KETIBA-290378 format. One record per residue: residue number from 0; residue in one letter; chain; z, y, x of N, C-alpha, C in turn. Coordinates in steps of 0.001 Angstrom, whole numbers, plus 500000, padded with zeros to 6 digits. Each point is the difference from the previous one (the first is absolute). Layout:
N
[NUM; A; A; [Z; Y; X]; [Z; Y; X]; [Z; Y; X]]
...
//
This chain:
150
[0; R; A; [887382; 535640; 684713]; [499648; 500519; 501298]; [499229; 498947; 500783]]
[1; K; A; [498880; 500354; 500545]; [499158; 499068; 500739]; [500365; 500036; 501486]]
[2; T; A; [500131; 498818; 500601]; [500289; 499931; 501433]; [498863; 499282; 500703]]
[3; A; A; [499775; 500381; 501224]; [498938; 499394; 500793]; [500522; 498777; 500739]]
[4; T; A; [499126; 499053; 500269]; [500341; 498837; 500799]; [500053; 500420; 501464]]
[5; L; A; [501002; 499519; 500709]; [500072; 500300; 501426]; [498757; 499465; 500700]]
[6; P; A; [499463; 500736; 500966]; [498796; 499539; 500677]; [500267; 498856; 500977]]
[7; T; A; [501257; 499815; 500385]; [500318; 498898; 500920]; [501214; 499244; 499488]]
[8; R; A; [500089; 498751; 500436]; [501163; 499171; 499713]; [500409; 499344; 501303]]
[9; L; A; [501282; 499734; 500124]; [500509; 499384; 501219]; [500827; 498779; 499645]]
[10; W; A; [499627; 498870; 500583]; [500781; 498789; 499912]; [500599; 499767; 501376]]
[11; V; A; [501273; 499663; 500056]; [500663; 499698; 501264]; [500438; 498546; 499958]]
[12; A; A; [499470; 499207; 500926]; [500343; 498586; 500098]; [500335; 499696; 501453]]
[13; P; A; [501273; 500085; 500365]; [500381; 499714; 501388]; [499613; 498572; 500380]]
[14; P; A; [499666; 499777; 501262]; [499579; 498657; 500410]; [501117; 498963; 499968]]
[15; T; A; [501251; 500420; 500203]; [501102; 499045; 500040]; [501224; 500565; 499282]]
[16; K; A; [500961; 499119; 499695]; [501258; 500448; 499410]; [500751; 500899; 500978]]
[17; M; A; [499867; 499717; 501302]; [500648; 500824; 501002]; [499479; 501436; 499933]]
[18; D; A; [498682; 500146; 499836]; [499416; 501337; 499879]; [500479; 500686; 498721]]
[19; A; A; [500074; 499249; 498908]; [500474; 500571; 498740]; [501443; 500486; 500144]]
[20; A; A; [500839; 499215; 500677]; [501390; 500396; 500218]; [500074; 501267; 500849]]
[21; Q; A; [499150; 500078; 501012]; [499985; 501182; 500866]; [499561; 501235; 499217]]
[22; L; A; [498959; 499853; 499175]; [499534; 501119; 499175]; [501080; 500452; 499016]]
[23; T; A; [500749; 499051; 499479]; [501089; 500326; 499074]; [501120; 500715; 500747]]
[24; D; A; [500406; 499431; 501142]; [501088; 500589; 500794]; [499680; 501433; 500421]]
[25; E; A; [498743; 500265; 500323]; [499612; 501324; 500483]; [499630; 500957; 498862]]
[26; G; A; [500065; 499518; 498753]; [499767; 500868; 498856]; [498543; 500162; 499595]]
[27; Y; A; [499091; 499262; 500635]; [498583; 500173; 499682]; [499634; 499440; 498634]]
[28; Y; A; [500636; 498895; 499586]; [499715; 499462; 498670]; [500287; 501059; 498943]]
[29; S; A; [501107; 500686; 500157]; [500365; 501050; 499054]; [498966; 501119; 500011]]
[30; T; A; [499579; 500399; 501193]; [499001; 501067; 500126]; [498689; 499595; 499343]]
[31; F; A; [499521; 498793; 500324]; [498739; 499533; 499414]; [500118; 499854; 498487]]
[32; G; A; [501119; 499446; 499538]; [500201; 499825; 498564]; [500014; 501326; 499259]]
[33; T; A; [500686; 500978; 500567]; [500048; 501332; 499393]; [498610; 500620; 499934]]
[34; A; A; [499168; 499709; 500999]; [498640; 500543; 500037]; [499053; 499251; 499063]]
[35; G; A; [500490; 498912; 499381]; [499175; 499269; 499039]; [499316; 498773; 500559]]
[36; A; A; [500371; 499595; 501209]; [499394; 498798; 500576]; [500490; 498755; 499264]]
[37; R; A; [499162; 499012; 499984]; [500360; 498705; 499414]; [500494; 499117; 501142]]
[38; M; A; [501243; 499564; 499913]; [500599; 499177; 501041]; [499759; 498535; 499673]]
[39; E; A; [499440; 499287; 500953]; [499685; 498583; 499812]; [500953; 499131; 500809]]
[40; M; A; [500037; 498719; 499661]; [500813; 499051; 500762]; [499458; 499905; 501418]]
[41; P; A; [500877; 499829; 500981]; [499534; 499827; 501376]; [499149; 498740; 500126]]
[42; G; A; [499072; 500035; 500916]; [499154; 498839; 500246]; [498610; 500200; 499448]]
[43; C; A; [499474; 498951; 499456]; [498597; 499992; 499569]; [499799; 500371; 498544]]
[44; S; A; [500895; 500782; 499425]; [499867; 500294; 498577]; [498666; 500643; 499670]]
[45; L; A; [499586; 500989; 500769]; [498705; 500628; 499711]; [498844; 499196; 500574]]
[46; C; A; [500223; 499326; 501121]; [498934; 499167; 500574]; [499571; 498916; 499025]]
[47; M; A; [500943; 499550; 499196]; [499727; 498920; 499056]; [499489; 500531; 498665]]
[48; G; A; [499693; 501283; 499930]; [499484; 500573; 498762]; [501066; 500150; 498939]]
[49; N; A; [501191; 500396; 500388]; [501143; 500095; 499097]; [499893; 501182; 499050]]
[50; Q; A; [499092; 499939; 499091]; [499857; 500987; 498929]; [499669; 501409; 500453]]
[51; A; A; [499666; 500198; 501245]; [499617; 501339; 500456]; [498526; 500192; 499664]]
[52; R; A; [499752; 500654; 498901]; [498631; 500243; 499558]; [499813; 501492; 499857]]
[53; V; A; [498850; 500468; 500428]; [499690; 501420; 499884]; [498942; 500195; 498917]]
[54; E; A; [499819; 501241; 499606]; [498988; 500319; 498998]; [498610; 499563; 500505]]
[55; P; A; [499124; 499607; 499103]; [498647; 499589; 500414]; [499306; 501079; 500846]]
[56; G; A; [499364; 499550; 501081]; [499222; 500908; 500842]; [500808; 500828; 500986]]
[57; C; A; [501299; 499772; 500091]; [500838; 500782; 500914]; [499802; 499570; 501454]]
[58; S; A; [500328; 500907; 500889]; [500048; 499685; 501426]; [501446; 499781; 500387]]
[59; V; A; [500221; 499020; 500874]; [501338; 499603; 500402]; [500080; 499943; 501517]]
[60; V; A; [501076; 500547; 500547]; [500294; 499847; 501424]; [501158; 499021; 500076]]
[61; S; A; [499798; 498903; 500705]; [500990; 498925; 500014]; [500299; 499542; 501419]]
[62; T; A; [501253; 499625; 500242]; [500362; 499415; 501283]; [499972; 498473; 499930]]
[63; S; A; [499515; 499473; 498901]; [499885; 498559; 499825]; [499006; 499433; 501013]]
[64; T; A; [500065; 498707; 500189]; [499044; 499346; 500894]; [498832; 499399; 499236]]
[65; R; A; [499952; 500265; 498693]; [498938; 499403; 499187]; [499165; 501075; 499318]]
[66; N; A; [498720; 499735; 499939]; [499105; 500918; 499330]; [498806; 499217; 499481]]
[67; F; A; [499761; 500079; 498726]; [498816; 499405; 499397]; [499712; 500747; 498710]]
[68; P; A; [498766; 499880; 499483]; [499616; 500766; 498808]; [500980; 499808; 498843]]
[69; N; A; [500328; 501111; 499363]; [500862; 500015; 498817]; [501420; 499488; 500254]]
[70; R; A; [500429; 499970; 501243]; [501301; 499449; 500347]; [501146; 500684; 499251]]
[71; L; A; [499968; 501316; 499938]; [501101; 500721; 499348]; [499600; 500652; 498684]]
[72; G; A; [498763; 499819; 499606]; [499555; 500565; 498737]; [498500; 499880; 499869]]
[73; Q; A; [499520; 500009; 498779]; [498572; 499867; 499738]; [499225; 501125; 500677]]
[74; G; A; [499098; 499656; 500896]; [499172; 500985; 500688]; [500757; 500847; 501008]]
[75; S; A; [501190; 499566; 500391]; [500785; 500792; 500958]; [499440; 499858; 501411]]
[76; N; A; [500124; 501082; 500742]; [499632; 500004; 501418]; [501298; 499964; 500790]]
[77; V; A; [500205; 498939; 500778]; [501233; 499852; 500758]; [499702; 500240; 501469]]
[78; Y; A; [500717; 500973; 500573]; [499868; 500322; 501411]; [501252; 499533; 500712]]
[79; L; A; [499852; 499070; 500939]; [501142; 499518; 500758]; [500320; 500999; 501098]]
[80; A; A; [501287; 500269; 500187]; [500407; 501040; 500937]; [501329; 499657; 500655]]
[81; S; A; [500276; 500687; 501083]; [501315; 499894; 500626]; [501036; 500638; 499082]]
[82; A; A; [501263; 499724; 500273]; [501072; 500620; 499220]; [499938; 501521; 500123]]
[83; E; A; [499671; 500476; 501189]; [499935; 501444; 500226]; [498898; 500643; 499166]]
[84; L; A; [498808; 499401; 500023]; [498887; 500560; 499231]; [500290; 499924; 498504]]
[85; A; A; [500589; 498896; 499549]; [500342; 499873; 498582]; [501009; 501069; 499590]]
[86; A; A; [500969; 500286; 500863]; [500998; 501032; 499688]; [499342; 501368; 499887]]
[87; V; A; [499117; 500318; 500935]; [499313; 501297; 499958]; [499127; 500090; 498753]]
[88; A; A; [499295; 498928; 499680]; [499150; 499997; 498804]; [500847; 500188; 498738]]
[89; S; A; [501205; 499416; 499979]; [500843; 500165; 498815]; [500492; 501438; 499870]]
[90; I; A; [500225; 500662; 501112]; [500425; 501397; 499974]; [498836; 500902; 499572]]
[91; E; A; [498839; 499757; 500576]; [498822; 500834; 499730]; [499333; 499674; 498663]]
[92; G; A; [500197; 498769; 499520]; [499344; 499585; 498762]; [498549; 499624; 500208]]
[93; K; A; [499626; 499799; 501246]; [498629; 499619; 500364]; [500014; 499544; 501447]]
[94; L; A; [498905; 499393; 500424]; [499888; 499672; 501416]; [499911; 501307; 500780]]
[95; P; A; [500834; 500157; 501020]; [500024; 501267; 500728]; [498834; 500130; 500973]]
[96; T; A; [499737; 501236; 500381]; [499064; 500231; 501100]; [500717; 499617; 501293]]
[97; V; A; [499273; 499884; 501075]; [500610; 499688; 501294]; [501022; 501075; 500364]]
[98; D; A; [499657; 501254; 499788]; [500930; 501093; 500325]; [501284; 499914; 499177]]
[99; Q; A; [499875; 499705; 498703]; [501196; 499859; 499161]; [500874; 498847; 500498]]
[100; Y; A; [499359; 498881; 500284]; [500732; 498829; 500482]; [500728; 500320; 501304]]
[101; M; A; [499309; 500627; 500933]; [500599; 500309; 501301]; [501169; 500970; 499869]]
[102; K; A; [499929; 500909; 499042]; [501109; 500937; 499772]; [501256; 499230; 499606]]
[103; Y; A; [499863; 499068; 499068]; [501146; 499192; 499594]; [500482; 499106; 501139]]
[104; M; A; [499055; 499436; 500744]; [500378; 499091; 501072]; [500743; 500716; 501128]]
[105; A; A; [499762; 501290; 500175]; [500757; 500753; 501001]; [501484; 499970; 499640]]
[106; D; A; [500299; 500114; 498713]; [501398; 499907; 499559]; [500545; 498594; 500201]]
[107; V; A; [499186; 498992; 499722]; [500432; 498617; 500182]; [500240; 499725; 501479]]
[108; D; A; [499088; 500438; 500846]; [500150; 499773; 501438]; [501290; 500608; 500545]]
[109; A; A; [500391; 501142; 499449]; [501215; 500675; 500478]; [501261; 499193; 499693]]
[110; T; A; [499936; 499119; 499008]; [501167; 499196; 499621]; [499721; 498508; 500140]]
[111; A; A; [499017; 499650; 500812]; [499548; 498608; 500101]; [501112; 499021; 500362]]
[112; S; A; [500880; 500373; 500904]; [501039; 499047; 500399]; [500894; 499633; 498818]]
[113; D; A; [500249; 500938; 499107]; [500800; 499713; 498812]; [499145; 499342; 498918]]
[114; T; A; [498798; 500537; 499790]; [499121; 499498; 498944]; [499665; 498524; 500184]]
[115; Y; A; [499750; 499586; 501226]; [499534; 498635; 500249]; [501087; 499065; 500515]]
[116; R; A; [501249; 500433; 499962]; [501074; 499170; 500540]; [500116; 498661; 499279]]
[117; Y; A; [499689; 499981; 498711]; [500121; 498759; 499245]; [499000; 498939; 500460]]
[118; L; A; [498958; 500403; 500712]; [499051; 499010; 500510]; [500642; 499142; 501088]]
[119; N; A; [501034; 500531; 500627]; [500741; 499256; 501018]; [501222; 499359; 499352]]
[120; F; A; [499756; 499226; 498931]; [501114; 499440; 499252]; [500861; 499087; 500859]]
[121; D; A; [499439; 499468; 501077]; [500806; 499159; 500885]; [501059; 500804; 500755]]
[122; E; A; [499925; 501331; 499899]; [500990; 500858; 500640]; [500994; 500575; 498984]]
[123; L; A; [499789; 499755; 498717]; [500915; 500489; 498972]; [501220; 499082; 499940]]
[124; P; A; [501204; 500558; 500136]; [501205; 499167; 500028]; [500101; 499040; 498816]]
[125; E; A; [499671; 500471; 498787]; [500112; 499138; 498828]; [499086; 498786; 500108]]
[126; F; A; [498789; 500212; 500541]; [499049; 498894; 500138]; [500487; 499021; 501060]]
[127; V; A; [500450; 500520; 501126]; [500467; 499142; 501088]; [501178; 499158; 499531]]
[128; E; A; [500944; 500628; 499292]; [501146; 499265; 499475]; [499553; 498886; 499053]]
[129; A; A; [499091; 500311; 499100]; [499520; 499008; 499038]; [499236; 498885; 500705]]
[130; S; A; [499191; 500352; 500988]; [499197; 498976; 500683]; [500864; 499066; 500835]]
[131; D; A; [501140; 500511; 500477]; [500905; 499139; 500762]; [500595; 498893; 499146]]
[132; K; A; [500001; 500176; 498690]; [500597; 499028; 499088]; [498992; 498975; 499477]]
[133; V; A; [498722; 500171; 500338]; [498968; 499088; 499514]; [500091; 498683; 500761]]
[134; E; A; [500026; 498911; 499244]; [500044; 498681; 500618]; [498623; 499354; 499894]]
[135; I; A; [499531; 499478; 501102]; [498699; 499329; 500037]; [500255; 498536; 500317]]
[136; S; A; [499533; 499142; 499119]; [500232; 498565; 500184]; [499232; 499498; 501220]]
[137; E; A; [500476; 498894; 500527]; [499331; 499393; 501166]; [498565; 499599; 499648]]
[138; E; A; [499792; 499555; 498768]; [498654; 499632; 499548]; [499056; 501205; 500061]]
[139; M; A; [500491; 501160; 499554]; [499177; 501217; 500039]; [499766; 500451; 501447]]
[140; R; A; [501006; 499844; 500848]; [499828; 500363; 501415]; [498906; 499153; 500649]]
[141; E; A; [500031; 498713; 499707]; [498987; 499100; 500562]; [498604; 500364; 499489]]
[142; A; A; [499902; 500306; 498705]; [498707; 500396; 499436]; [499506; 501291; 500643]]
[143; A; A; [500907; 500939; 500227]; [499634; 501272; 500624]; [499540; 499777; 501443]]
[144; K; A; [500669; 499116; 500706]; [499610; 499705; 501395]; [498576; 499439; 500036]]
[145; K; A; [499673; 499138; 499036]; [498651; 499429; 499955]; [498952; 501070; 499751]]
[146; L; A; [500382; 501056; 499304]; [499089; 501106; 499725]; [500088; 501088; 501079]]
[147; S; A; [500833; 499761; 501005]; [500231; 500957; 501096]; [500624; 501296; 499530]]
[148; I; A; [500795; 499949; 498930]; [500679; 501185; 499502]; [501311; 500197; 500762]]
[149; L; A; [500721; 498918; 500268]; [501283; 500096; 500721]; [499852; 499416; 501388]]
//
């Protein structure tokens, strides 16, 4: 029996371990995994070219901060996008029209306070608790003062 190659692939690489834990706690890792997404280590795994290669000549929508010729595959076209645009493109299997994008964003806007809550990590109890335990040496404090950080 002959099977066709999926027209799209999804790699998920959370920016931090905290984000990965949140995605796991909320069940998203399971959802993405069941849908066939490739789960990557949090951090710069894909930014560093961690074996994410696409078929020659493919187009890629990426939330990475890097883009250069052949970055993800021979002759690949890499389009840098927001997380929202990348999500819509993964659902549609192509770059959406403005109308398609706005339709999805209406749903996102309706749940924005929940969707974007993780951006306020300084308000998440787990983060605040963990940050209260961080010790900063006097040497680091002095260096930070010289840089006007503290």
